[in-house]
RODO-2510 file (C-alpha; in nm, 4 decimals, decimal comma):
residues 307
     n   res          X          Y          Z
     1     m    -4,4407    -2,6855     4,2972
     2     e    -4,3075    -3,0355     4,3558
     3     k    -4,2201    -3,1254     4,7134
     4     k    -3,8535    -3,1593     4,8087
     5     p    -3,7309    -3,5051     4,9080
     6     v    -3,7628    -3,6070     5,2736
     7     l    -3,5221    -3,8297     5,4678
     8     v    -3,6821    -4,1080     5,6752
     9     v    -3,4656    -4,2469     5,9567
    10     l    -3,5643    -4,5878     6,0970
    11     a    -3,4788    -4,5773     6,4664
    12     a    -3,7373    -4,8062     6,6257
    13     g    -3,5313    -5,1292     6,6280
    14     m    -3,3759    -5,2460     6,9524
    15     g    -3,0472    -5,3969     6,8265
    16     s    -3,0558    -5,7441     6,9840
    17     r    -2,7058    -5,8527     6,8750
    18     y    -2,5594    -5,5239     6,9933
    19     g    -2,7304    -5,5426     7,3302
    20     g    -2,8673    -5,1905     7,3636
    21     l    -3,0122    -4,8834     7,1994
    22     k    -2,7694    -4,8254     6,9140
    23     q    -2,9809    -4,5322     6,7976
    24     i    -2,8688    -4,3127     7,0879
    25     d    -2,5233    -4,4519     7,1607
    26     p    -2,2636    -4,1698     7,1482
    27     v    -1,9841    -4,2102     6,8922
    28     g    -1,8870    -3,8476     6,8186
    29     s    -1,6575    -3,6184     7,0174
    30     q    -1,9528    -3,4180     7,1503
    31     g    -2,1730    -3,7194     7,2208
    32     e    -2,3275    -3,7434     6,8744
    33     a    -2,4890    -4,0678     6,7601
    34     i    -2,4389    -4,2093     6,4113
    35     l    -2,7714    -4,0633     6,3019
    36     d    -2,6438    -3,7113     6,3825
    37     y    -2,3787    -3,7647     6,1159
    38     s    -2,6371    -3,9058     5,8766
    39     i    -2,8601    -3,6012     5,9151
    40     y    -2,5595    -3,3705     5,8761
    41     d    -2,4621    -3,5447     5,5505
    42     a    -2,8219    -3,5495     5,4266
    43     h    -2,8613    -3,1762     5,4870
    44     r    -2,5417    -3,1055     5,2932
    45     a    -2,6892    -3,3049     5,0037
    46     g    -3,0099    -3,0979     5,0036
    47     f    -3,2528    -3,2638     5,2460
    48     d    -3,4342    -3,0044     5,4606
    49     t    -3,6869    -3,2341     5,6317
    50     v    -3,6144    -3,5458     5,8362
    51     v    -3,8733    -3,7927     5,9679
    52     i    -3,7438    -4,0086     6,2538
    53     v    -3,9379    -4,3271     6,3275
    54     i    -3,9119    -4,4395     6,6899
    55     k    -4,1167    -4,6376     6,9412
    56     k    -4,3070    -4,4829     7,2298
    57     a    -4,1030    -4,7073     7,4617
    58     i    -3,7782    -4,5231     7,3756
    59     e    -3,9268    -4,1763     7,3247
    60     k    -3,8140    -4,0336     7,6607
    61     d    -3,4530    -4,1550     7,6284
    62     f    -3,4385    -4,0551     7,2638
    63     m    -3,5718    -3,7034     7,3162
    64     e    -3,3419    -3,6373     7,6128
    65     t    -3,0345    -3,7289     7,4080
    66     v    -3,0619    -3,7214     7,0285
    67     g    -3,3807    -3,5142     7,0133
    68     k    -3,2375    -3,2418     7,2319
    69     r    -2,9244    -3,2152     7,0156
    70     l    -3,1224    -3,2082     6,6927
    71     e    -3,3092    -2,8974     6,8055
    72     k    -2,9943    -2,7129     6,6907
    73     a    -2,9818    -2,8858     6,3505
    74     p    -3,0708    -2,6716     6,0448
    75     v    -3,3450    -2,9120     5,9328
    76     e    -3,7103    -2,9680     6,0192
    77     i    -3,7388    -3,2765     6,2398
    78     r    -4,0659    -3,4693     6,2419
    79     y    -4,1365    -3,7792     6,4485
    80     a    -4,3421    -4,0859     6,3684
    81     f    -4,4075    -4,3843     6,5912
    82     q    -4,3945    -4,7510     6,4986
    83     e    -4,6207    -4,9506     6,7269
    84     l    -4,7404    -5,3094     6,7032
    85     e    -5,1044    -5,1983     6,7048
    86     d    -5,0704    -4,9902     6,3870
    87     l    -5,2254    -5,2440     6,1518
    88     p    -5,4635    -5,2247     5,8567
    89     e    -5,8335    -5,2506     5,9289
    90     g    -5,9426    -5,6056     6,0031
    91     f    -5,6124    -5,7166     6,1584
    92     s    -5,5089    -5,7409     6,5227
    93     v    -5,1862    -5,8195     6,7075
    94     p    -5,1505    -6,1931     6,7805
    95     e    -5,1421    -6,2858     7,1471
    96     d    -4,7829    -6,2929     7,2820
    97     r    -4,6454    -6,1014     6,9816
    98     t    -4,3719    -5,8555     7,0870
    99     k    -4,1558    -5,8399     6,7712
   100     p    -4,1951    -5,5309     6,5468
   101     w    -4,3471    -5,5785     6,2016
   102     g    -4,0287    -5,4841     6,0148
   103     t    -3,8859    -5,2003     5,8088
   104     s    -4,1707    -5,1792     5,5557
   105     h    -4,4149    -5,1317     5,8426
   106     a    -4,1894    -4,8606     5,9889
   107     v    -4,2026    -4,6723     5,6576
   108     l    -4,5819    -4,6997     5,6502
   109     c    -4,5946    -4,5523     6,0015
   110     a    -4,4104    -4,2476     5,8646
   111     a    -4,6512    -4,1929     5,5728
   112     k    -4,8360    -3,8937     5,7211
   113     a    -4,5127    -3,7192     5,8125
   114     i    -4,3705    -3,7819     5,4626
   115     d    -4,6762    -3,5969     5,3325
   116     g    -4,6634    -3,6943     4,9659
   117     a    -4,2971    -3,6105     4,9032
   118     p    -4,0362    -3,8339     4,7412
   119     f    -3,8253    -3,9826     5,0182
   120     a    -3,5101    -4,1699     5,1096
   121     v    -3,4957    -4,4324     5,3858
   122     i    -3,1960    -4,5148     5,6069
   123     n    -3,1214    -4,7125     5,9220
   124     a    -3,0444    -4,4927     6,2230
   125     d    -2,7425    -4,6974     6,3277
   126     d    -2,5642    -4,7149     5,9897
   127     f    -2,3034    -4,4645     5,8695
   128     y    -2,3454    -4,4311     5,4929
   129     g    -2,1028    -4,1509     5,3981
   130     a    -2,1742    -3,8169     5,2319
   131     s    -2,1780    -3,9321     4,8695
   132     a    -2,4690    -4,1722     4,9234
   133     y    -2,7037    -3,8917     5,0267
   134     q    -2,5975    -3,6839     4,7284
   135     v    -2,6640    -3,9577     4,4726
   136     v    -3,0046    -4,0458     4,6179
   137     y    -3,1068    -3,6784     4,6541
   138     d    -3,0042    -3,6061     4,2952
   139     y    -3,2010    -3,9085     4,1764
   140     l    -3,5178    -3,8128     4,3647
   141     t    -3,5081    -3,4532     4,2420
   142     s    -3,4499    -3,5464     3,8766
   143     c    -3,6680    -3,8577     3,8356
   144     q    -3,9907    -3,7975     3,6422
   145     d    -4,1285    -4,1528     3,6544
   146     p    -4,3580    -4,2166     3,9555
   147     n    -4,2756    -4,5878     3,9439
   148     a    -3,8962    -4,5562     3,9191
   149     h    -3,7283    -4,5897     4,2578
   150     c    -3,3661    -4,6554     4,3580
   151     v    -3,1347    -4,8294     4,6017
   152     v    -2,7771    -4,7371     4,6938
   153     g    -2,5324    -5,0255     4,6712
   154     y    -2,2058    -5,0602     4,8629
   155     e    -1,9050    -5,2798     4,7957
   156     l    -1,9378    -5,5800     5,0261
   157     g    -1,5780    -5,5459     5,1436
   158     k    -1,6617    -5,2023     5,2837
   159     t    -1,9514    -5,3340     5,4943
   160     v    -1,8213    -5,6394     5,6826
   161     t    -1,6955    -5,6541     6,0396
   162     d    -1,4047    -5,8267     6,2137
   163     h    -1,6296    -5,9261     6,5030
   164     g    -1,8715    -6,1809     6,3619
   165     s    -2,1114    -6,2590     6,0813
   166     v    -2,3423    -6,0075     5,9142
   167     s    -2,6560    -6,0323     5,7028
   168     r    -2,6376    -5,8642     5,3622
   169     g    -2,8622    -5,8361     5,0587
   170     i    -2,6552    -5,8985     4,7445
   171     c    -2,7829    -5,6871     4,4555
   172     e    -2,8276    -5,8322     4,1079
   173     a    -2,8850    -5,5826     3,8253
   174     d    -2,9514    -5,6001     3,4506
   175     e    -2,7539    -5,4298     3,1737
   176     q    -2,9447    -5,1052     3,2328
   177     g    -2,8431    -5,0982     3,5993
   178     l    -3,1905    -5,1871     3,7226
   179     l    -3,2296    -5,4202     4,0190
   180     t    -3,3491    -5,7679     3,9229
   181     r    -3,3311    -5,9275     4,2674
   182     i    -3,1729    -5,9107     4,6109
   183     n    -3,0210    -6,2334     4,7405
   184     e    -3,0408    -6,2290     5,1190
   185     r    -2,7367    -6,3932     5,2767
   186     k    -2,7887    -6,4259     5,6503
   187     v    -2,4361    -6,5345     5,7484
   188     i    -2,1518    -6,3528     5,5703
   189     e    -1,8067    -6,3423     5,7308
   190     k    -1,4571    -6,2195     5,6624
   191     y    -1,1831    -6,4817     5,6715
   192     e    -0,8107    -6,4925     5,5980
   193     n    -0,8511    -6,5249     5,2212
   194     g    -1,1529    -6,3021     5,1640
   195     i    -1,5279    -6,3010     5,2337
   196     h    -1,7665    -6,5939     5,2221
   197     f    -2,1189    -6,6979     5,3222
   198     t    -2,2873    -7,0138     5,4455
   199     e    -2,6462    -7,1334     5,4250
   200     d    -2,6049    -7,4632     5,6083
   201     g    -2,4664    -7,3601     5,9451
   202     g    -2,1032    -7,3523     5,8327
   203     k    -2,0811    -7,6986     5,6733
   204     s    -2,0014    -7,5362     5,3388
   205     w    -1,8972    -7,1836     5,2374
   206     t    -1,9171    -6,9836     4,9153
   207     d    -1,6757    -6,6992     4,8415
   208     v    -1,8074    -6,3572     4,7396
   209     p    -1,5908    -6,0927     4,5682
   210     a    -1,5238    -5,7883     4,7862
   211     d    -1,6552    -5,5512     4,5168
   212     t    -1,9988    -5,7181     4,5016
   213     l    -2,2706    -5,4547     4,5528
   214     v    -2,4944    -5,5054     4,8561
   215     s    -2,7934    -5,3153     4,9877
   216     m    -2,7483    -5,1489     5,3266
   217     n    -3,1122    -5,0379     5,3418
   218     l    -3,0626    -4,6976     5,1809
   219     w    -3,3562    -4,6611     4,9432
   220     g    -3,5040    -4,3775     4,7405
   221     y    -3,8766    -4,3834     4,6675
   222     m    -4,1173    -4,1791     4,4637
   223     p    -4,4388    -4,0912     4,6555
   224     g    -4,6595    -4,3597     4,4972
   225     f    -4,4529    -4,6318     4,6616
   226     l    -4,6493    -4,5882     4,9853
   227     e    -4,9861    -4,6708     4,8266
   228     d    -4,8526    -4,9948     4,6846
   229     l    -4,6770    -5,0722     5,0139
   230     e    -5,0019    -5,0401     5,2090
   231     v    -5,1739    -5,2959     4,9871
   232     r    -4,8808    -5,5334     5,0049
   233     f    -4,8625    -5,5126     5,3843
   234     a    -5,2211    -5,6304     5,4144
   235     d    -5,1485    -5,9152     5,1711
   236     f    -4,8384    -6,0052     5,3719
   237     l    -5,0371    -6,0214     5,6959
   238     r    -5,3053    -6,2450     5,5475
   239     t    -5,0434    -6,5031     5,4568
   240     s    -4,7829    -6,4634     5,7292
   241     l    -5,0032    -6,4350     6,0364
   242     e    -5,1283    -6,7844     5,9666
   243     n    -4,7814    -6,9353     5,9192
   244     n    -4,5651    -6,7371     6,1626
   245     p    -4,7789    -6,5102     6,3820
   246     l    -4,5146    -6,4226     6,6431
   247     k    -4,2074    -6,3555     6,4304
   248     c    -4,3008    -6,2698     6,0700
   249     e    -4,1536    -5,9361     5,9565
   250     f    -4,2263    -5,7262     5,6491
   251     f    -3,8800    -5,6092     5,5430
   252     l    -3,8340    -5,3557     5,2623
   253     p    -3,6833    -5,6071     5,0145
   254     i    -4,0096    -5,8081     5,0256
   255     p    -4,2371    -5,5522     4,8538
   256     v    -3,9481    -5,4500     4,6278
   257     a    -3,9185    -5,8090     4,5016
   258     g    -4,2923    -5,8223     4,4433
   259     m    -4,2995    -5,4970     4,2463
   260     i    -4,0063    -5,6085     4,0295
   261     a    -4,1595    -5,9511     3,9627
   262     e    -4,4931    -5,7955     3,8669
   263     k    -4,3183    -5,5237     3,6590
   264     k    -4,5009    -5,2556     3,8566
   265     a    -4,1853    -5,0573     3,9381
   266     t    -3,8138    -5,0327     3,8711
   267     f    -3,5303    -4,9811     4,1188
   268     r    -3,2119    -4,8281     3,9818
   269     v    -2,8954    -4,9461     4,1565
   270     l    -2,6890    -4,6404     4,2457
   271     s    -2,3463    -4,6863     4,3984
   272     s    -2,1457    -4,5185     4,6689
   273     p    -1,7646    -4,5370     4,6917
   274     d    -1,7754    -4,4610     5,0643
   275     q    -1,6865    -4,6881     5,3518
   276     w    -2,0006    -4,8027     5,5338
   277     f    -1,9745    -4,8715     5,9036
   278     g    -2,2057    -4,9465     6,1898
   279     v    -2,2328    -5,1142     6,5279
   280     t    -2,3677    -5,4600     6,4575
   281     y    -2,1772    -5,5805     6,7646
   282     a    -2,0625    -5,3865     7,0724
   283     a    -1,7031    -5,4615     6,9711
   284     d    -1,7567    -5,2576     6,6524
   285     k    -1,8025    -4,9319     6,8444
   286     p    -1,4328    -4,8426     6,8965
   287     l    -1,3742    -4,8633     6,5189
   288     v    -1,6726    -4,6367     6,4523
   289     v    -1,5490    -4,3835     6,7084
   290     a    -1,1971    -4,3910     6,5616
   291     s    -1,3258    -4,3593     6,2037
   292     l    -1,5399    -4,0565     6,2832
   293     k    -1,2526    -3,8996     6,4749
   294     a    -1,0279    -3,9453     6,1706
   295     l    -1,2893    -3,7945     5,9365
   296     t    -1,3239    -3,4983     6,1721
   297     e    -0,9470    -3,4470     6,1806
   298     q    -0,9439    -3,4587     5,7985
   299     g    -1,1976    -3,1739     5,7938
   300     e    -1,4923    -3,3796     5,6681
   301     y    -1,6943    -3,2903     5,9797
   302     p    -1,6705    -3,0094     6,2339
   303     d    -1,5765    -3,1000     6,5915
   304     g    -1,9321    -3,0750     6,7200
   305     l    -2,1888    -3,1079     6,4410
   306     w    -2,4565    -2,8735     6,5722
   307     k    -2,2560    -2,5852     6,7187
***
């Protein structure tokens, strides 16, 4: 019997621009964090097992808040830990390195807990909406090709904030709807006439249509992805530790780009009509709280997810 898909929640990041632990910040009426809503939506879509990746440094705070609440959730919760020292054989942490190794490394740290199942990956501090979990769950349960993965795209206009710039990966796809590349734009902002990005510190700007699909780090992977990822992480370290030992990070789009270029895997671009929201900046929190309150009043969520 094939294993059911697992949801992997990346909750080890510290949120430097936000200025705190976004993973445990309450936004719901009963103190729920965004990831409570994500797990609720994922369970409705069919996910029964959730792997949460955290750091030992936040374990106590996390368990006393989110972890305690999730004991009432109707899913199996497993924990994995992302630590700097978790490196392939032959590698060691550079002196003075404090920065995590990135989202790909976080996924590798969850490999044992994933236990050979197909899996989806999300950020703990992003609200993706119910439909996204349904489309990725349906894909993972119906896909028969071990090298055919997926990514959920969102309309750019539904992912930007009024409180500053954001970084977004713009998806490019072929006629079959398969990802050909992700263009990382580090500084995207709303302005009076639309949305634009800059790559030269604001000297020049390029407009982007609001319906452009962007990746918000919601991926669906078949089990074999992890084996390839492990090899690519070691390759990444060999190159990057020499050039940028203190700050290099192995983000998920990096191995994806490599697999596409080498024609070793495909990534179907799925789409979600939902509004994405998150707390990139502290000033974003009131909007998130108000949005979840409105969804609760509309009957999308119960008042208290885990009653």
